[in-house]
Residue frames as qw, qx, qy, qz and C-alpha x, y, z in Angstrom:
[[0.110, 0.060, 0.814, -0.567, -9.93, 45.92, -45.63],
 [0.525, 0.164, 0.056, -0.833, -13.27, 46.81, -47.22],
 [0.695, 0.141, -0.580, -0.402, -13.55, 43.32, -48.68],
 [0.215, 0.099, -0.903, 0.359, -13.06, 41.51, -45.35],
 [0.638, -0.419, -0.286, -0.580, -16.13, 40.05, -43.67],
 [0.068, 0.180, -0.832, 0.521, -16.35, 39.14, -39.99],
 [0.529, -0.441, -0.633, -0.353, -19.15, 37.54, -38.00],
 [0.246, -0.320, 0.536, -0.741, -20.66, 38.52, -34.68],
 [0.313, -0.190, -0.928, -0.068, -22.27, 35.41, -33.16],
 [0.515, -0.380, 0.043, -0.767, -25.69, 35.63, -31.58],
 [0.318, -0.171, 0.851, -0.381, -26.70, 33.38, -28.69],
 [0.093, -0.185, -0.935, -0.287, -28.84, 30.40, -29.62],
 [0.110, -0.637, -0.738, 0.193, -31.63, 31.78, -27.46],
 [0.106, -0.133, 0.032, 0.985, -31.35, 35.40, -28.69],
 [0.311, 0.647, 0.583, -0.381, -34.66, 37.20, -28.89],
 [0.452, 0.673, 0.408, 0.420, -35.83, 39.01, -32.02],
 [0.141, -0.990, -0.024, -0.020, -35.21, 42.25, -30.12],
 [0.586, -0.595, 0.401, 0.375, -31.57, 41.26, -29.42],
 [0.639, 0.240, 0.536, 0.496, -31.07, 40.34, -33.09],
 [0.226, 0.879, 0.305, 0.289, -32.50, 43.68, -34.17],
 [0.355, -0.912, 0.137, 0.150, -30.35, 45.56, -31.64],
 [0.682, -0.293, 0.463, 0.484, -27.21, 43.79, -32.86],
 [0.522, 0.482, 0.492, 0.503, -27.91, 44.60, -36.49],
 [0.036, 0.952, 0.226, 0.203, -28.92, 48.22, -35.83],
 [0.452, -0.846, 0.193, 0.205, -26.04, 49.05, -33.48],
 [0.674, -0.158, 0.488, 0.532, -23.39, 47.41, -35.67],
 [0.443, 0.629, 0.467, 0.436, -24.81, 49.18, -38.75],
 [0.134, -0.981, -0.076, 0.117, -24.20, 52.55, -37.04],
 [0.373, -0.755, 0.440, 0.312, -20.45, 51.95, -37.46],
 [0.133, -0.328, 0.813, 0.463, -19.96, 49.63, -40.43],
 [0.609, 0.158, -0.426, -0.650, -21.78, 47.97, -43.27],
 [0.644, -0.055, 0.711, -0.278, -23.84, 44.91, -42.31],
 [0.273, 0.331, -0.714, -0.553, -23.51, 42.47, -45.20],
 [0.635, -0.156, -0.665, -0.362, -25.96, 39.89, -43.89],
 [0.301, -0.286, 0.685, -0.599, -27.54, 38.33, -40.85],
 [0.632, -0.177, -0.675, -0.337, -29.46, 35.26, -39.88],
 [0.738, -0.577, -0.272, -0.219, -30.68, 33.57, -36.75],
 [0.834, -0.453, -0.077, 0.306, -27.25, 32.98, -35.22],
 [0.565, -0.244, 0.141, 0.775, -24.94, 35.72, -36.58],
 [0.268, 0.933, 0.089, -0.223, -24.52, 39.18, -38.04],
 [0.747, 0.138, 0.239, 0.605, -21.96, 39.49, -40.85],
 [0.044, -0.962, -0.066, 0.262, -20.16, 42.83, -41.03],
 [0.604, 0.688, -0.173, 0.364, -17.50, 44.64, -43.04],
 [0.303, -0.819, 0.429, -0.234, -14.41, 44.31, -40.88],
 [0.639, 0.295, -0.687, 0.180, -11.81, 41.95, -39.46],
 [0.788, -0.588, -0.171, -0.069, -12.04, 40.08, -36.16],
 [0.313, 0.663, -0.503, 0.458, -9.15, 41.05, -33.88],
 [0.073, 0.212, -0.811, 0.540, -10.04, 39.39, -30.58],
 [0.657, -0.419, -0.425, -0.460, -12.59, 37.72, -28.38],
 [0.133, 0.215, -0.752, 0.609, -13.04, 37.18, -24.70],
 [0.648, -0.321, 0.015, -0.690, -15.47, 36.20, -22.01],
 [0.281, -0.808, -0.449, -0.257, -17.18, 35.43, -19.81],
 [0.338, 0.027, -0.363, 0.868, -16.52, 38.45, -17.64],
 [0.247, 0.068, 0.306, -0.917, -18.84, 40.32, -15.28],
 [0.614, 0.337, 0.614, -0.365, -22.29, 39.70, -16.81],
 [0.496, 0.586, -0.423, -0.481, -21.01, 39.46, -20.38],
 [0.951, 0.053, 0.302, -0.039, -21.30, 35.97, -21.82],
 [0.725, 0.069, 0.327, 0.603, -18.76, 36.96, -24.50],
 [0.097, 0.869, -0.067, -0.481, -17.21, 39.96, -26.26],
 [0.747, 0.305, 0.376, 0.455, -15.89, 40.21, -29.84],
 [0.131, -0.771, 0.126, 0.610, -13.60, 42.93, -31.19],
 [0.680, 0.524, 0.422, 0.291, -13.27, 44.08, -34.80],
 [0.215, -0.392, 0.253, 0.858, -11.13, 46.38, -36.91],
 [0.483, 0.718, 0.468, -0.177, -13.43, 48.24, -39.29],
 [0.561, 0.559, 0.225, 0.568, -12.63, 50.07, -42.51],
 [0.061, 0.617, -0.178, 0.764, -12.73, 53.16, -40.26],
 [0.447, -0.532, 0.381, -0.610, -12.29, 52.61, -36.53],
 [0.227, 0.108, -0.949, 0.190, -12.84, 49.71, -34.16],
 [0.671, -0.320, -0.181, -0.644, -15.94, 47.98, -32.82],
 [0.033, 0.115, -0.930, 0.348, -16.64, 45.81, -29.81],
 [0.672, -0.210, -0.249, -0.666, -19.86, 43.85, -29.37],
 [0.100, 0.138, -0.930, 0.327, -20.98, 41.47, -26.68],
 [0.558, -0.442, -0.592, -0.379, -23.85, 39.62, -25.12],
 [0.134, -0.293, 0.558, -0.765, -24.68, 41.04, -21.72],
 [0.221, -0.252, -0.942, 0.021, -26.76, 38.44, -19.89],
 [0.015, -0.541, -0.597, 0.592, -28.81, 41.15, -18.16],
 [0.192, 0.668, 0.053, -0.717, -29.12, 43.82, -20.84],
 [0.780, 0.559, 0.280, -0.040, -28.81, 41.96, -24.16],
 [0.731, 0.343, 0.150, 0.570, -26.49, 42.90, -27.00],
 [0.223, -0.898, 0.022, 0.379, -24.11, 45.81, -26.30],
 [0.708, 0.478, 0.162, 0.494, -22.00, 47.54, -28.94],
 [0.295, -0.844, 0.051, 0.445, -19.20, 50.08, -28.56],
 [0.667, 0.650, 0.086, 0.355, -17.06, 52.02, -31.02],
 [0.441, -0.745, 0.149, 0.478, -13.64, 53.68, -30.79],
 [0.446, 0.848, -0.237, -0.161, -11.49, 55.53, -33.31],
 [0.284, 0.584, -0.752, 0.109, -8.45, 53.50, -32.20],
 [0.744, -0.124, -0.656, 0.019, -7.97, 50.02, -30.75],
 [0.281, 0.086, -0.592, 0.750, -6.65, 51.66, -27.57],
 [0.369, -0.171, 0.122, -0.905, -10.14, 53.11, -27.01],
 [0.640, -0.172, -0.659, -0.355, -11.99, 49.77, -26.98],
 [0.425, -0.180, -0.770, 0.441, -11.32, 49.02, -23.28],
 [0.049, 0.162, 0.359, -0.918, -13.19, 52.23, -22.35],
 [0.336, -0.184, -0.568, -0.729, -16.36, 51.34, -24.29],
 [0.622, -0.496, -0.579, -0.179, -18.04, 49.73, -21.28],
 [0.316, -0.812, 0.144, -0.469, -18.37, 51.19, -17.80],
 [0.888, -0.455, 0.072, 0.014, -17.11, 48.26, -15.72],
 [0.046, -0.834, 0.546, 0.072, -13.37, 48.63, -15.01],
 [0.621, -0.241, 0.745, 0.045, -12.82, 44.86, -14.86],
 [0.737, 0.546, 0.398, 0.013, -14.34, 44.42, -18.31],
 [0.308, 0.927, -0.209, -0.035, -12.04, 47.14, -19.66],
 [0.315, -0.652, 0.686, 0.061, -8.98, 45.43, -18.18],
 [0.737, 0.090, 0.669, 0.024, -10.05, 42.10, -19.68],
 [0.624, 0.760, 0.181, 0.002, -10.48, 43.72, -23.12],
 [0.073, 0.903, -0.421, -0.041, -7.11, 45.45, -22.87],
 [0.542, -0.410, 0.730, 0.065, -5.39, 42.18, -21.91],
 [0.763, 0.366, 0.530, 0.050, -6.92, 40.43, -24.95],
 [0.468, 0.883, -0.018, 0.015, -5.83, 43.21, -27.31],
 [0.156, -0.792, 0.589, 0.041, -2.29, 43.11, -25.90],
 [0.694, -0.144, 0.704, 0.036, -2.18, 39.31, -26.12],
 [0.713, 0.551, 0.424, 0.088, -3.25, 39.47, -29.79],
 [0.515, -0.128, 0.259, 0.807, -0.67, 42.18, -30.52],
 [0.171, 0.785, 0.484, 0.348, -3.33, 44.69, -31.54],
 [0.139, -0.949, 0.114, -0.260, -2.09, 47.24, -29.00],
 [0.693, 0.239, -0.475, 0.487, 1.36, 47.40, -27.48],
 [0.574, -0.684, -0.306, 0.330, 2.63, 48.21, -24.08],
 [0.165, 0.940, -0.119, 0.274, 4.00, 51.71, -23.70],
 [0.500, -0.736, 0.454, -0.051, 6.42, 50.18, -21.17],
 [0.955, 0.117, 0.214, 0.167, 7.70, 47.43, -23.45],
 [0.310, -0.660, 0.449, 0.517, 11.32, 47.61, -24.47],
 [0.654, 0.646, -0.201, -0.338, 12.27, 47.66, -28.13]]
């Protein structure tokens, strides 16, 4: 996995502060391999995306060499980043319950997490 590179897109109208926040917050959890005006490239693999929901324009989810990351563009607060040791923890990275349900649905749809009630 360490050789996989994923991209987190930045809004066209992202401020320098939002770009800096994205790079800094993502770098807390994985290696940032590059960035430019419209994206941050990171060590990891994209596992899902969703949005808009609540005041998030979009959310992107990644499997990292160690753990899982979720990043999104909150229209009111800028770039938000969350981390979890397991994919099951990603829905709890943001406070809004509806956002968590939306994230969980995307991860189930993509087969990243399974239903504990599913039959074998």
